[in-house]
C-alpha positions, 0 to 999 in steps of 0.5 A, a space after each residue: 053784560 049778561 052771561 051765557 048760561 052756566 052750562 056754557 063751556 067756559 073752563 077747560 074742565 067743561 070742554 067737549 072731547 077734542 076732535 083731534 084726540 089721539 093725534 100727536 101733531 106738534 106746534 111749529 112755534 120754534 120756527 117763529 122768525 126763521 122762515 125763509 123770505 119768499 122772493 119770487 112768485 115761484 117761492 110764493 107758489 111753493 109756500 102756498 102749495 106746502 101750506 095747503 098740503 099741510 091743511 089737507 093732511 090735517 083735514 084727512 087726519 080729522 076726517 074733514 073736507 079740505 075744501 071747508 078750510 080757507 087759507 088767509 095769507 097775513 101780509 103784515 110788515 111785508 112790502 107791496 112788492 111781496 103782496 103783488 108776487 103773492 097775488 100773482 101766485 093766486 092770493 086774492 085776500 090779505 090779512 093785516 094787523 096795522 090799519 094804517 099800513 093796510 089802508 096804504 096798501 089798499 090805496 096803492 093796489 087798487 089796480 088789482 080790482 079783485 083783491 080784498 082785505 081782512 083786518 085781523 087786529 084789535 080796532 080803536 073806534 076812531 079808526 072805524 071809518 077806515 075799515 068801513 072804507 075798504 075792508 071786506 072782513 074784520 076778524 076782531 070784533 069784541 065790543 058793542 062800541 066798536 060794532 056801533 062805530 063800524 055800523 054807522 060808518 058802513 051805513 054812510 059808505 053804503 057797504 056791509 062788512 063780514 065780521 068775526 067775534 074775537 074770543 079770548 080762549 087762553 085767559 091771558 090778560 095780554 090778549 084781546 077778545 071777549 071772555 067765553 062767558 060773555 059771548 052769548 049775550 054779545 051775539 044776541 045784541 049784534 042784529 041791531 047793527 045791520 051792516 055787520 054780517 056775523 060769520 063766526 068766531 075768532 081766537 088767538 091761542 097760547 103761544 106755546 110749544 105744549 101742543 095740548 095746551 094750544 089745542 085746548 084753546 081751539 077746542 074751547 072755541 069750537 065747543 063754545 060755538 056749538 053751544 051758542 048755535 042753539 040760541 043764536 039769532 037767525 041773523 047771526 051765522 056761527 059757521 066759521 071758526 078763524 083759528 090757527 097761525 103758522 105755528 099751530 094751524 094744523 092743530 086748529 084744522 084738526 079741531 074744526 078751523 074753517 079759516 087759518 091765518 098764515 103769515 110767516 109760512 107764506 111770506 117768510 120771517 118778519 124784519 120787525 118784532 110782533 111788539 111793533 105791530 101790537 102796540 098798546 096791548 094790541 091796539 091798531 093805529 
């Protein structure tokens, strides 16, 4: 795959100055698994309000408009009953990692006609038909093979799909996503897949208590997006940056996130470890 020009910001030393320079926002990764479970609609309302207030405060610190940040509740491992309470509290889209689980929830909740689904985990090509059947959004596109499989299935369904290109900003071999230097050539190829609506970039930051190391992942994604905008095909939108989860979303917002993926801070701690929902190095099954 052809690389983007050498001037592309692919190393920490190449990065633009952090938008949140001077801020001392910390991560909340020490709370992982410790959030109280939301058991009532009022619990969900309170949690959503608390998270939204934290987003708004981060926007204020960074001089951003809070309306520019979308909160995506991530409901992996949670039962349909919890999702229905979250729906009553105002949620209209849920993010899911495990495709079979997401599809089963979709089938069981079709009485909620305005409910939408975002798939936020890595996808195997033989599962593209399920995503094409029900999902509104796919946030982990990182191969042309998957793009072709999704496009073919979507064409057959007469549907389109909003997609984000996943970028590995941490350099960890355990994480999926394109290397930053490969993203430029990748997005140049995406207009060939007319059923895919490219909305922006997505990343998973380091899971670290060192806030500045986490921040650098978000700075890298924003800087890469800003550079690629200069040459992106007209059919490709790079307006959106999906970055930040329960432990680090405030830092992500300070650095330009337009979508934050929040699970435990809304639903509560999970009963199963992340390894159960990221089998085989993250493959969705």
